[in-house]
C-alpha positions as CSV (number, residue, x, y, z in Angstrom):
1,X,-15.2,6.1,27.5
2,X,-14.4,2.6,29.4
3,X,-17.8,1.5,28.7
4,X,-17.5,2.1,25.0
5,X,-14.3,0.1,25.1
6,X,-15.3,-2.8,27.3
7,X,-16.3,-5.2,24.5
8,X,-12.8,-4.3,23.0
9,X,-10.9,-4.8,26.3
10,X,-12.6,-8.3,26.6
11,X,-11.5,-9.0,23.1
12,X,-7.9,-8.2,23.7
13,X,-8.0,-10.2,27.0
14,X,-9.0,-13.1,24.8
15,X,-5.9,-12.9,22.7
16,X,-7.2,-10.3,20.1
17,X,-4.8,-8.0,17.9
18,X,-4.0,-4.6,18.5
19,X,-1.9,-2.3,16.1
20,X,0.5,0.6,17.1
21,X,1.7,3.1,14.7
22,X,4.5,5.7,14.8
23,X,5.7,6.0,11.3
24,X,8.9,8.3,11.6
25,X,12.2,8.2,13.2
26,X,14.2,5.5,15.1
27,X,14.3,7.4,18.3
28,X,10.7,8.3,18.3
29,X,9.8,4.6,17.8
30,X,12.1,3.5,20.7
31,X,10.2,6.0,22.9
32,X,7.0,4.1,22.2
33,X,8.2,0.7,23.6
34,X,6.9,1.5,27.1
35,X,3.6,1.6,25.7
36,X,4.0,-1.6,24.1
37,X,5.2,-3.1,27.7
38,X,2.3,-1.6,29.2
39,X,-0.1,-3.3,26.7
40,X,1.5,-6.7,27.3
41,X,1.4,-6.3,31.0
42,X,-2.4,-5.5,30.9
43,X,-3.1,-7.9,27.9
44,X,-0.5,-10.7,28.1
45,X,-2.2,-12.9,25.4
46,X,-3.0,-10.3,23.0
47,X,-1.0,-10.0,19.5
48,X,0.6,-6.8,19.0
49,X,1.6,-5.5,15.5
50,X,3.6,-2.3,14.7
51,X,3.8,-0.2,11.8
52,X,6.6,2.1,10.9
53,X,9.4,3.0,8.5
54,X,12.9,1.7,8.2
55,X,15.2,1.4,10.1
56,X,12.8,1.3,13.0
57,X,10.9,-1.7,11.4
58,X,13.8,-3.7,10.9
59,X,14.8,-3.1,14.7
60,X,11.2,-4.1,15.8
61,X,11.2,-7.2,13.6
62,X,13.4,-9.2,15.6
63,X,11.6,-8.4,18.7
64,X,9.5,-11.3,20.3
65,X,6.9,-8.7,21.7
66,X,5.6,-8.2,18.3
67,X,3.3,-10.4,16.1
68,X,4.1,-8.7,12.9
69,X,6.0,-5.6,12.1
70,X,4.6,-3.7,8.8
71,X,7.2,-1.4,7.0
72,X,5.7,1.7,5.6
73,X,7.5,2.1,2.1
74,X,7.6,5.6,0.5
75,X,8.9,4.4,-2.9
76,X,6.2,6.0,-4.8
77,X,4.9,2.8,-6.4
78,X,1.2,3.1,-7.7
79,X,-1.2,1.7,-4.9
80,X,1.4,0.7,-2.5
81,X,-0.6,2.5,0.3
82,X,-3.7,0.8,-0.7
83,X,-2.1,-2.6,-0.7
84,X,-0.7,-2.0,2.9
85,X,-4.3,-0.9,4.0
86,X,-5.8,-4.4,2.6
87,X,-3.0,-6.1,4.6
88,X,-3.8,-4.2,7.8
89,X,-7.6,-4.7,7.2
90,X,-6.9,-8.4,7.0
91,X,-5.7,-8.6,10.3
92,X,-9.1,-7.5,12.0
93,X,-7.7,-5.6,14.8
94,X,-9.6,-4.9,18.0
95,X,-8.0,-1.8,18.4
96,X,-5.4,0.6,16.7
97,X,-3.4,3.3,18.4
98,X,-2.1,6.1,16.2
99,X,0.9,7.6,18.0
100,X,1.9,9.6,15.1
101,X,-1.4,11.1,13.9
102,X,-0.2,12.7,10.6
103,X,-2.6,12.7,7.8
104,X,-1.1,9.3,6.2
105,X,-1.2,7.3,9.6
106,X,-4.6,8.6,10.3
107,X,-6.1,7.4,7.0
108,X,-4.2,4.0,7.3
109,X,-5.6,3.8,10.7
110,X,-9.3,4.4,9.4
111,X,-8.9,1.9,6.6
112,X,-8.1,-1.0,9.0
113,X,-11.9,-1.0,9.8
114,X,-11.0,-1.5,13.5
115,X,-13.9,-0.4,15.8
116,X,-11.7,1.3,18.2
117,X,-9.1,3.8,16.5
118,X,-7.4,6.0,18.9
119,X,-5.6,9.0,17.7
120,X,-4.8,12.8,18.4
121,X,-7.6,15.4,18.5
122,X,-6.2,17.4,15.2
123,X,-8.2,19.2,12.7
124,X,-9.0,17.2,9.5
125,X,-8.1,14.0,11.2
126,X,-10.1,13.7,14.3
127,X,-13.0,12.3,12.4
128,X,-11.0,9.3,11.4
129,X,-10.8,8.0,14.9
130,X,-13.3,6.6,17.3
131,X,-11.4,8.1,20.1
132,X,-9.2,11.4,20.2
133,X,-6.6,12.3,22.7
134,X,-5.7,15.9,23.7
135,X,-2.5,15.5,25.9
136,X,-2.1,18.1,28.6
137,X,0.6,20.7,27.9
138,X,2.1,20.0,31.3
139,X,2.9,16.4,30.1
140,X,6.6,16.9,29.0
141,X,8.2,13.4,28.4
142,X,7.5,12.0,25.1
143,X,7.1,8.8,26.8
144,X,4.4,10.0,29.1
145,X,2.5,11.6,25.8
146,X,2.4,8.4,24.3
147,X,0.9,6.7,27.3
148,X,-2.0,9.0,27.2
149,X,-3.1,7.5,23.9
150,X,-3.6,4.0,25.7
151,X,-5.4,5.3,28.6
152,X,-8.9,4.3,26.9
153,X,-7.6,0.9,26.9
154,X,-5.3,0.3,30.1
155,X,-5.9,3.2,32.1
156,X,-3.4,5.8,33.5
157,X,0.1,4.0,33.9
158,X,3.4,5.5,34.4
159,X,5.9,4.7,31.7
160,X,8.9,2.6,32.3
161,X,12.3,2.7,30.4
162,X,12.3,1.6,26.8
163,X,14.0,-1.9,26.8
164,X,15.6,-3.8,23.8
165,X,17.5,-7.1,24.1
166,X,19.6,-8.3,21.2
167,X,19.9,-12.1,21.1
168,X,22.8,-14.1,22.1
169,X,23.9,-14.5,18.5
170,X,23.8,-10.9,17.7
171,X,25.9,-10.3,20.8
172,X,28.3,-12.7,19.8
173,X,28.6,-11.5,16.4
174,X,29.1,-7.8,17.7
175,X,31.9,-9.3,20.1
176,X,33.5,-10.6,17.0
177,X,33.5,-7.4,14.9
178,X,34.8,-5.5,17.8
179,X,37.7,-8.0,18.0
180,X,38.4,-7.6,14.5
181,X,38.6,-3.9,15.1
182,X,41.3,-4.6,17.6
183,X,38.9,-3.9,20.6
184,X,38.7,-6.6,23.3
185,X,35.6,-7.0,25.1
186,X,36.8,-8.9,28.2
187,X,39.7,-6.6,29.1
188,X,39.0,-4.8,32.6
189,X,41.8,-2.4,32.1
190,X,40.5,-0.7,28.9
191,X,37.0,0.9,29.1
192,X,35.1,0.8,26.0
193,X,33.5,4.1,25.0
194,X,31.4,4.9,22.1
195,X,30.6,8.0,20.4
196,X,28.4,9.1,17.7
197,X,29.0,12.5,15.8
198,X,26.2,12.5,13.4
199,X,22.9,14.0,13.4
200,X,20.3,15.0,10.9
201,X,20.4,18.6,12.0
202,X,23.2,21.0,12.7
203,X,21.5,21.9,16.0
204,X,21.9,18.3,17.1
205,X,25.8,17.9,15.9
206,X,28.5,18.7,18.5
207,X,31.5,20.0,16.5
208,X,33.8,17.2,15.1
209,X,36.7,19.1,16.7
210,X,35.1,18.9,20.3
211,X,34.6,15.2,19.8
212,X,38.1,14.7,18.7
213,X,39.6,16.6,21.9
214,X,37.4,14.4,23.9
215,X,38.8,11.1,22.1
216,X,42.2,12.1,22.7
217,X,41.8,12.7,26.6
218,X,39.8,9.3,26.6
219,X,42.7,7.5,24.9
220,X,45.4,9.5,26.6
221,X,44.2,9.7,30.4
222,X,41.4,7.0,30.6
223,X,43.3,4.3,28.7
224,X,40.0,3.8,26.6
225,X,39.2,2.3,23.5
226,X,36.8,4.7,21.4
227,X,34.4,3.4,18.8
228,X,32.7,5.9,16.5
229,X,29.4,4.9,15.1
230,X,28.3,6.0,11.6
231,X,24.8,5.9,10.0
232,X,23.1,6.8,6.8
233,X,23.9,10.3,5.7
234,X,26.7,10.7,8.4
235,X,29.7,10.0,6.0
236,X,30.8,13.9,5.9
237,X,30.5,14.2,9.6
238,X,32.5,10.7,10.1
239,X,35.3,12.1,7.9
240,X,35.6,15.3,9.6
241,X,36.0,13.2,12.9
242,X,38.5,10.9,11.2
243,X,40.7,13.9,10.1
244,X,40.3,15.5,13.5
245,X,40.8,12.4,15.8
246,X,43.3,10.3,14.0
247,X,44.0,7.2,15.7
248,X,42.4,7.9,19.0
249,X,39.2,6.5,17.7
250,X,38.0,3.4,15.8
251,X,35.4,4.2,13.0
252,X,32.7,1.4,13.0
253,X,31.7,0.6,9.7
254,X,27.8,1.5,8.9
255,X,25.8,-1.2,10.5
256,X,22.2,-2.5,10.3
257,X,20.2,-1.3,13.2
258,X,20.0,-4.6,15.3
259,X,23.6,-5.0,14.9
260,X,24.4,-1.6,16.1
261,X,22.3,-2.3,19.0
262,X,24.3,-5.5,19.9
263,X,27.6,-3.5,19.6
264,X,26.1,-0.7,21.9
265,X,25.1,-3.2,24.6
266,X,28.8,-4.3,24.8
267,X,30.1,-0.8,25.5
268,X,31.0,0.7,28.8
269,X,29.5,3.9,28.0
270,X,28.8,6.2,25.1
271,X,28.6,10.1,24.3
272,X,26.0,10.6,21.6
273,X,24.5,13.5,19.9
274,X,20.6,13.7,20.2
275,X,19.4,11.1,17.8
276,X,18.4,7.6,17.2
277,X,21.6,6.0,18.3
278,X,21.3,7.8,21.6
279,X,17.6,6.2,22.3
280,X,19.1,3.0,21.1
281,X,22.0,3.0,23.6
282,X,19.6,3.7,26.4
283,X,17.3,0.8,25.5
284,X,20.0,-1.7,25.6
285,X,21.2,-0.3,29.0
286,X,24.5,1.4,28.2
287,X,25.4,4.1,30.3
288,X,24.6,7.2,28.0
289,X,25.5,10.8,28.0
290,X,23.1,12.5,25.5
291,X,24.4,16.0,23.9
292,X,21.6,18.4,23.4
293,X,21.6,21.6,21.2
294,X,18.2,23.1,20.5
295,X,15.9,20.4,21.5
296,X,14.4,20.0,24.9
297,X,15.7,17.2,27.2
298,X,12.6,17.1,29.2
299,X,10.9,16.1,26.1
300,X,13.4,13.8,24.1
301,X,15.6,12.4,27.1
302,X,13.2,11.3,29.9
303,X,16.0,8.8,31.1
304,X,17.8,10.2,33.9
305,X,15.6,8.6,36.7
306,X,15.9,5.2,35.1
307,X,19.7,4.5,35.4
308,X,23.2,5.9,34.3
309,X,21.9,8.3,31.8
310,X,22.7,12.1,31.6
311,X,22.2,15.1,29.6
312,X,25.0,17.3,28.6
313,X,23.9,20.6,27.8
314,X,24.6,24.5,28.6
315,X,22.1,27.0,29.7
316,X,21.7,29.9,27.2
317,X,18.7,32.4,27.0
318,X,18.0,31.0,23.5
319,X,17.9,27.5,24.3
320,X,15.8,25.5,23.9
321,X,14.6,26.8,20.7
322,X,13.3,23.5,19.0
323,X,14.5,24.8,15.6
324,X,16.4,22.5,13.0
325,X,18.7,25.4,12.1
326,X,20.0,28.1,14.6
327,X,17.8,31.1,14.0
328,X,20.9,33.4,15.2
329,X,23.6,31.6,13.1
330,X,26.0,30.7,15.9
331,X,24.9,27.4,17.3
332,X,26.4,28.4,20.7
333,X,24.3,25.9,22.5
334,X,26.7,23.1,20.8
335,X,29.9,25.3,20.2
336,X,30.2,26.4,23.8
337,X,29.8,22.8,25.3
338,X,33.2,22.0,26.2
339,X,34.8,18.4,26.5
340,X,35.3,19.0,30.0
341,X,31.6,19.1,30.8
342,X,30.8,16.2,28.6
343,X,33.5,14.1,30.3
344,X,32.2,15.1,33.7
345,X,28.8,13.6,32.8
346,X,30.6,10.5,31.6
347,X,32.2,10.0,34.8
348,X,28.8,10.3,36.5
349,X,27.0,7.7,34.3
350,X,29.9,5.2,34.5
351,X,28.6,4.7,38.0
352,X,32.2,4.4,39.5
353,X,33.4,8.0,39.7
354,X,37.1,8.2,39.7
355,X,37.8,4.5,39.1
356,X,39.0,4.9,35.4
357,X,42.7,5.1,34.9
358,X,43.7,8.6,34.7
359,X,41.3,9.5,37.4
360,X,42.6,7.6,40.3
361,X,44.4,4.8,38.8
362,X,41.9,1.9,39.2
363,X,41.3,-0.4,36.2
364,X,38.2,-2.1,37.6
365,X,36.1,-1.3,34.6
366,X,33.9,-4.3,33.5
367,X,30.3,-4.0,33.0
368,X,28.5,-6.1,35.8
369,X,26.4,-7.7,33.2
370,X,29.2,-9.4,31.3
């Protein structure tokens, strides 16, 4: 396979173009960022384009690692896919790596006309690629899974942590927004803790009552400012939290994804349900506790070895089931996860166990990078 890609490798070394596709879901796109960094390390002068959907396309469009970010619009307009395919073909890619490999992304990959098209070895799609990948079952992490797709180009590389860096302007805007909400970002005696109670499926959403109980403890015993994030489709869950938590939490308005990333970067920690905000907070370096119900952390939270990131989950015979709805009807994987368990994980990731007010009385809680 190396001999087949040698001319393409030469083209990439000379500043050629490569397209990466991962069409769906913000968190899944963030999990591909180690692939981007590995390609940049191997081919520092190559141009890297990315194809995905909103809001991930909005997140990547402000990132200097990408030459162009293409947004897949599923608005049903006649000819939209063919117009996109034509734009991609005009870029004359030396290689295309399809990390999603669904029928739409496979055909778009084929229509680029690239001489090297890498995708999953799946029936009905494998003929659209020049190189197919079958990831061994023992490869658990989503990041390691993605890395297998670029081995024909860069060899075997261990993935690093996803990294995103908001600009100074975005950081200052985020600081101003927090200030308008009554949260001072330079006070060492009040830790800033984020929460995100939303989630696309019920098996990802920790109950609003549990979040509210936890925010009460954070406010009373930790002297913390608690900020709740809300995204598209989260209004019902946000309202439940508002009713249950009262004035123990500040509800953040729905923000563009890069603005949310900047706010996250100013927090001391966050407790978040499994989803896009969880991956976003890890990428900007905020100590993160990810709450898991039916999903498998080994796959979707491969972060614990990289820093102050921890999973909050309980052991049950029925989990992980990988379902979008609880097949047993009880969602015990989340309902039996207590605020005490989650707060214990939060203390761990803050990196100063026992230093928050309410634990030993110390108030030295400023993040080192501020």
